[in-house]
N, CA, C and O atoms as a GROMACS GRO file, in nm:
protein
  300
    1UNK      N    1   0.425  -1.858   0.323
    1UNK     CA    2   0.507  -1.696   0.402
    1UNK      C    3   0.398  -1.616   0.349
    1UNK      O    4   0.343  -1.655   0.247
    2UNK      N    5   0.360  -1.507   0.407
    2UNK     CA    6   0.289  -1.400   0.442
    2UNK      C    7   0.316  -1.296   0.300
    2UNK      O    8   0.438  -1.297   0.288
    3UNK      N    9   0.266  -1.218   0.202
    3UNK     CA   10   0.292  -1.100   0.134
    3UNK      C   11   0.194  -1.030   0.128
    3UNK      O   12   0.081  -1.062   0.093
    4UNK      N   13   0.246  -0.894   0.176
    4UNK     CA   14   0.202  -0.745   0.200
    4UNK      C   15   0.126  -0.742   0.105
    4UNK      O   16   0.144  -0.782  -0.010
    5UNK      N   17   0.013  -0.676   0.166
    5UNK     CA   18  -0.101  -0.649   0.056
    5UNK      C   19  -0.130  -0.466   0.015
    5UNK      O   20  -0.196  -0.402   0.097
    6UNK      N   21  -0.108  -0.435  -0.037
    6UNK     CA   22  -0.147  -0.274  -0.033
    6UNK      C   23  -0.221  -0.201  -0.141
    6UNK      O   24  -0.200  -0.191  -0.262
    7UNK      N   25  -0.355  -0.132  -0.027
    7UNK     CA   26  -0.479  -0.097  -0.085
    7UNK      C   27  -0.432   0.021  -0.152
    7UNK      O   28  -0.386   0.106  -0.077
    8UNK      N   29  -0.431   0.056  -0.311
    8UNK     CA   30  -0.405   0.234  -0.330
    8UNK      C   31  -0.565   0.268  -0.372
    8UNK      O   32  -0.629   0.234  -0.472
    9UNK      N   33  -0.589   0.318  -0.301
    9UNK     CA   34  -0.714   0.488  -0.378
    9UNK      C   35  -0.647   0.589  -0.531
    9UNK      O   36  -0.560   0.675  -0.545
   10UNK      N   37  -0.715   0.540  -0.597
   10UNK     CA   38  -0.642   0.655  -0.758
   10UNK      C   39  -0.729   0.745  -0.730
   10UNK      O   40  -0.819   0.726  -0.648
   11UNK      N   41  -0.707   0.875  -0.808
   11UNK     CA   42  -0.770   0.996  -0.820
   11UNK      C   43  -0.830   1.058  -0.711
   11UNK      O   44  -0.942   1.084  -0.666
   12UNK      N   45  -0.688   1.075  -0.681
   12UNK     CA   46  -0.687   1.108  -0.500
   12UNK      C   47  -0.706   1.290  -0.549
   12UNK      O   48  -0.752   1.350  -0.452
   13UNK      N   49  -0.686   1.372  -0.657
   13UNK     CA   50  -0.744   1.436  -0.649
   13UNK      C   51  -0.876   1.544  -0.681
   13UNK      O   52  -0.878   1.667  -0.692
   14UNK      N   53  -0.997   1.428  -0.691
   14UNK     CA   54  -1.091   1.493  -0.701
   14UNK      C   55  -1.174   1.502  -0.562
   14UNK      O   56  -1.149   1.425  -0.469
   15UNK      N   57  -1.244   1.569  -0.556
   15UNK     CA   58  -1.283   1.653  -0.434
   15UNK      C   59  -1.335   1.576  -0.358
   15UNK      O   60  -1.387   1.497  -0.437
   16UNK      N   61  -1.368   1.528  -0.220
   16UNK     CA   62  -1.391   1.429  -0.138
   16UNK      C   63  -1.561   1.372  -0.131
   16UNK      O   64  -1.600   1.263  -0.087
   17UNK      N   65  -1.645   1.487  -0.191
   17UNK     CA   66  -1.830   1.464  -0.206
   17UNK      C   67  -1.795   1.417  -0.380
   17UNK      O   68  -1.905   1.415  -0.435
   18UNK      N   69  -1.691   1.382  -0.478
   18UNK     CA   70  -1.658   1.402  -0.561
   18UNK      C   71  -1.638   1.182  -0.591
   18UNK      O   72  -1.658   1.089  -0.669
   19UNK      N   73  -1.606   1.206  -0.511
   19UNK     CA   74  -1.473   1.010  -0.496
   19UNK      C   75  -1.626   0.900  -0.493
   19UNK      O   76  -1.736   0.945  -0.458
   20UNK      N   77  -1.603   0.740  -0.540
   20UNK     CA   78  -1.656   0.670  -0.552
   20UNK      C   79  -1.616   0.617  -0.350
   20UNK      O   80  -1.705   0.608  -0.265
   21UNK      N   81  -1.477   0.592  -0.324
   21UNK     CA   82  -1.470   0.544  -0.243
   21UNK      C   83  -1.407   0.724  -0.132
   21UNK      O   84  -1.323   0.813  -0.143
   22UNK      N   85  -1.482   0.696  -0.066
   22UNK     CA   86  -1.359   0.738   0.052
   22UNK      C   87  -1.275   0.739   0.112
   22UNK      O   88  -1.258   0.624   0.152
   23UNK      N   89  -1.188   0.814   0.156
   23UNK     CA   90  -1.070   0.792   0.212
   23UNK      C   91  -1.057   0.722   0.350
   23UNK      O   92  -0.960   0.672   0.408
   24UNK      N   93  -1.201   0.736   0.386
   24UNK     CA   94  -1.240   0.625   0.536
   24UNK      C   95  -1.240   0.536   0.549
   24UNK      O   96  -1.203   0.460   0.639
   25UNK      N   97  -1.297   0.524   0.422
   25UNK     CA   98  -1.406   0.411   0.326
   25UNK      C   99  -1.257   0.334   0.322
   25UNK      O  100  -1.243   0.265   0.422
   26UNK      N  101  -1.156   0.331   0.240
   26UNK     CA  102  -1.056   0.242   0.225
   26UNK      C  103  -0.999   0.244   0.304
   26UNK      O  104  -0.963   0.128   0.327
   27UNK      N  105  -0.939   0.346   0.410
   27UNK     CA  106  -0.814   0.281   0.587
   27UNK      C  107  -0.909   0.201   0.636
   27UNK      O  108  -0.857   0.136   0.727
   28UNK      N  109  -1.021   0.171   0.624
   28UNK     CA  110  -1.113   0.069   0.676
   28UNK      C  111  -1.121  -0.077   0.642
   28UNK      O  112  -1.146  -0.184   0.699
   29UNK      N  113  -1.080  -0.018   0.485
   29UNK     CA  114  -1.088  -0.203   0.442
   29UNK      C  115  -0.957  -0.250   0.449
   29UNK      O  116  -0.924  -0.360   0.491
   30UNK      N  117  -0.889  -0.168   0.410
   30UNK     CA  118  -0.760  -0.203   0.447
   30UNK      C  119  -0.721  -0.260   0.537
   30UNK      O  120  -0.664  -0.369   0.534
   31UNK      N  121  -0.747  -0.189   0.640
   31UNK     CA  122  -0.735  -0.251   0.815
   31UNK      C  123  -0.796  -0.399   0.842
   31UNK      O  124  -0.745  -0.488   0.911
   32UNK      N  125  -0.938  -0.404   0.758
   32UNK     CA  126  -0.976  -0.543   0.749
   32UNK      C  127  -0.869  -0.624   0.767
   32UNK      O  128  -0.827  -0.691   0.862
   33UNK      N  129  -0.801  -0.586   0.560
   33UNK     CA  130  -0.770  -0.711   0.524
   33UNK      C  131  -0.614  -0.678   0.602
   33UNK      O  132  -0.557  -0.780   0.641
   34UNK      N  133  -0.554  -0.570   0.623
   34UNK     CA  134  -0.420  -0.636   0.771
   34UNK      C  135  -0.333  -0.572   0.602
   34UNK      O  136  -0.246  -0.636   0.543
   35UNK      N  137  -0.381  -0.459   0.566
   35UNK     CA  138  -0.292  -0.426   0.468
   35UNK      C  139  -0.262  -0.266   0.463
   35UNK      O  140  -0.318  -0.201   0.551
   36UNK      N  141  -0.173  -0.191   0.364
   36UNK     CA  142  -0.150  -0.008   0.372
   36UNK      C  143  -0.249   0.035   0.309
   36UNK      O  144  -0.283  -0.025   0.206
   37UNK      N  145  -0.320   0.148   0.353
   37UNK     CA  146  -0.411   0.166   0.236
   37UNK      C  147  -0.292   0.335   0.194
   37UNK      O  148  -0.226   0.414   0.262
   38UNK      N  149  -0.323   0.318   0.061
   38UNK     CA  150  -0.239   0.471   0.023
   38UNK      C  151  -0.336   0.520  -0.101
   38UNK      O  152  -0.413   0.452  -0.168
   39UNK      N  153  -0.298   0.704  -0.111
   39UNK     CA  154  -0.397   0.708  -0.196
   39UNK      C  155  -0.314   0.791  -0.306
   39UNK      O  156  -0.241   0.880  -0.261
   40UNK      N  157  -0.316   0.769  -0.448
   40UNK     CA  158  -0.283   0.823  -0.573
   40UNK      C  159  -0.319   0.941  -0.636
   40UNK      O  160  -0.412   0.981  -0.566
   41UNK      N  161  -0.297   1.048  -0.754
   41UNK     CA  162  -0.302   1.077  -0.865
   41UNK      C  163  -0.236   1.140  -0.959
   41UNK      O  164  -0.182   1.251  -0.972
   42UNK      N  165  -0.259   1.001  -1.053
   42UNK     CA  166  -0.157   1.124  -1.197
   42UNK      C  167  -0.190   1.217  -1.228
   42UNK      O  168  -0.086   1.268  -1.269
   43UNK      N  169  -0.306   1.324  -1.248
   43UNK     CA  170  -0.296   1.450  -1.265
   43UNK      C  171  -0.301   1.551  -1.191
   43UNK      O  172  -0.351   1.655  -1.231
   44UNK      N  173  -0.230   1.534  -1.027
   44UNK     CA  174  -0.170   1.609  -1.012
   44UNK      C  175   0.023   1.578  -0.957
   44UNK      O  176   0.095   1.646  -0.884
   45UNK      N  177   0.057   1.429  -1.040
   45UNK     CA  178   0.169   1.402  -1.002
   45UNK      C  179   0.223   1.394  -0.866
   45UNK      O  180   0.318   1.414  -0.791
   46UNK      N  181   0.074   1.342  -0.884
   46UNK     CA  182   0.161   1.256  -0.719
   46UNK      C  183   0.282   1.060  -0.781
   46UNK      O  184   0.271   0.957  -0.846
   47UNK      N  185   0.351   1.116  -0.719
   47UNK     CA  186   0.443   1.047  -0.772
   47UNK      C  187   0.422   0.907  -0.701
   47UNK      O  188   0.389   0.900  -0.582
   48UNK      N  189   0.451   0.758  -0.807
   48UNK     CA  190   0.378   0.633  -0.753
   48UNK      C  191   0.488   0.577  -0.735
   48UNK      O  192   0.478   0.455  -0.725
   49UNK      N  193   0.610   0.626  -0.726
   49UNK     CA  194   0.714   0.613  -0.706
   49UNK      C  195   0.693   0.511  -0.550
   49UNK      O  196   0.714   0.395  -0.514
   50UNK      N  197   0.619   0.690  -0.472
   50UNK     CA  198   0.652   0.611  -0.305
   50UNK      C  199   0.566   0.507  -0.294
   50UNK      O  200   0.584   0.403  -0.231
   51UNK      N  201   0.442   0.549  -0.375
   51UNK     CA  202   0.397   0.374  -0.387
   51UNK      C  203   0.472   0.237  -0.305
   51UNK      O  204   0.465   0.167  -0.204
   52UNK      N  205   0.578   0.266  -0.482
   52UNK     CA  206   0.682   0.118  -0.522
   52UNK      C  207   0.721   0.045  -0.370
   52UNK      O  208   0.700  -0.068  -0.324
   53UNK      N  209   0.803   0.196  -0.304
   53UNK     CA  210   0.917   0.204  -0.175
   53UNK      C  211   0.846   0.166  -0.046
   53UNK      O  212   0.903   0.144   0.061
   54UNK      N  213   0.663   0.160  -0.080
   54UNK     CA  214   0.605   0.136   0.066
   54UNK      C  215   0.596  -0.022   0.030
   54UNK      O  216   0.572  -0.116   0.106
   55UNK      N  217   0.606  -0.022  -0.028
   55UNK     CA  218   0.589  -0.201  -0.112
   55UNK      C  219   0.718  -0.250  -0.076
   55UNK      O  220   0.724  -0.349  -0.003
   56UNK      N  221   0.828  -0.192  -0.119
   56UNK     CA  222   0.958  -0.275  -0.100
   56UNK      C  223   0.940  -0.264   0.078
   56UNK      O  224   0.966  -0.357   0.154
   57UNK      N  225   0.893  -0.132   0.118
   57UNK     CA  226   0.999  -0.136   0.260
   57UNK      C  227   0.903  -0.284   0.347
   57UNK      O  228   0.941  -0.377   0.419
   58UNK      N  229   0.768  -0.240   0.293
   58UNK     CA  230   0.700  -0.405   0.328
   58UNK      C  231   0.737  -0.521   0.388
   58UNK      O  232   0.732  -0.576   0.498
   59UNK      N  233   0.814  -0.559   0.175
   59UNK     CA  234   0.843  -0.707   0.234
   59UNK      C  235   1.018  -0.692   0.236
   59UNK      O  236   1.097  -0.783   0.212
   60UNK      N  237   1.039  -0.595   0.260
   60UNK     CA  238   1.188  -0.625   0.344
   60UNK      C  239   1.141  -0.639   0.487
   60UNK      O  240   1.193  -0.736   0.541
   61UNK      N  241   1.040  -0.558   0.581
   61UNK     CA  242   1.002  -0.546   0.720
   61UNK      C  243   1.016  -0.683   0.750
   61UNK      O  244   1.101  -0.735   0.823
   62UNK      N  245   0.880  -0.763   0.658
   62UNK     CA  246   0.827  -0.868   0.697
   62UNK      C  247   0.934  -0.992   0.651
   62UNK      O  248   0.935  -1.083   0.734
   63UNK      N  249   1.027  -1.013   0.530
   63UNK     CA  250   1.165  -1.070   0.548
   63UNK      C  251   1.264  -1.077   0.621
   63UNK      O  252   1.352  -1.163   0.620
   64UNK      N  253   1.252  -0.956   0.709
   64UNK     CA  254   1.305  -0.924   0.784
   64UNK      C  255   1.283  -1.045   0.890
   64UNK      O  256   1.346  -1.147   0.917
   65UNK      N  257   1.163  -0.986   0.940
   65UNK     CA  258   1.121  -1.056   1.070
   65UNK      C  259   1.129  -1.218   1.060
   65UNK      O  260   1.148  -1.296   1.154
   66UNK      N  261   1.109  -1.252   0.909
   66UNK     CA  262   1.147  -1.463   0.900
   66UNK      C  263   1.265  -1.434   0.881
   66UNK      O  264   1.278  -1.498   0.777
   67UNK      N  265   1.390  -1.377   0.902
   67UNK     CA  266   1.471  -1.476   0.836
   67UNK      C  267   1.542  -1.539   0.884
   67UNK      O  268   1.586  -1.495   0.990
   68UNK      N  269   1.607  -1.708   0.824
   68UNK     CA  270   1.680  -1.741   0.827
   68UNK      C  271   1.567  -1.876   0.894
   68UNK      O  272   1.595  -1.973   0.965
   69UNK      N  273   1.429  -1.832   0.832
   69UNK     CA  274   1.330  -1.931   0.819
   69UNK      C  275   1.271  -2.013   0.679
   69UNK      O  276   1.213  -2.122   0.688
   70UNK      N  277   1.295  -1.946   0.556
   70UNK     CA  278   1.338  -2.062   0.457
   70UNK      C  279   1.444  -2.034   0.368
   70UNK      O  280   1.438  -2.070   0.250
   71UNK      N  281   1.566  -1.956   0.430
   71UNK     CA  282   1.656  -1.960   0.365
   71UNK      C  283   1.709  -1.888   0.225
   71UNK      O  284   1.818  -1.889   0.167
   72UNK      N  285   1.570  -1.819   0.198
   72UNK     CA  286   1.532  -1.770   0.066
   72UNK      C  287   1.587  -1.584   0.106
   72UNK      O  288   1.604  -1.534   0.218
   73UNK      N  289   1.602  -1.527  -0.012
   73UNK     CA  290   1.685  -1.422   0.011
   73UNK      C  291   1.608  -1.279  -0.034
   73UNK      O  292   1.711  -1.212  -0.023
   74UNK      N  293   1.545  -1.218  -0.060
   74UNK     CA  294   1.471  -1.116  -0.106
   74UNK      C  295   1.573  -1.007  -0.219
   74UNK      O  296   1.659  -0.935  -0.168
   75UNK      N  297   1.556  -1.005  -0.341
   75UNK     CA  298   1.630  -0.865  -0.378
   75UNK      C  299   1.593  -0.752  -0.439
   75UNK      O  300   1.673  -0.659  -0.452
   0.00000   0.00000   0.00000
């Protein structure tokens, strides 16, 4: 069973030149993993709820593409 992978970069509030990993680097790494890339910032209250919703959407998408193959249901 394939599980979704989401790579999340934090401290998105930092200026681009101050970041350890640039957005483009994160996107490229996520792409090489077949993952989704998102960024977040607790300082600017960028809600992490959106990250969890994206993970749930991806699980649901994968579950629907495999429907009937395992007889399991993810809720």
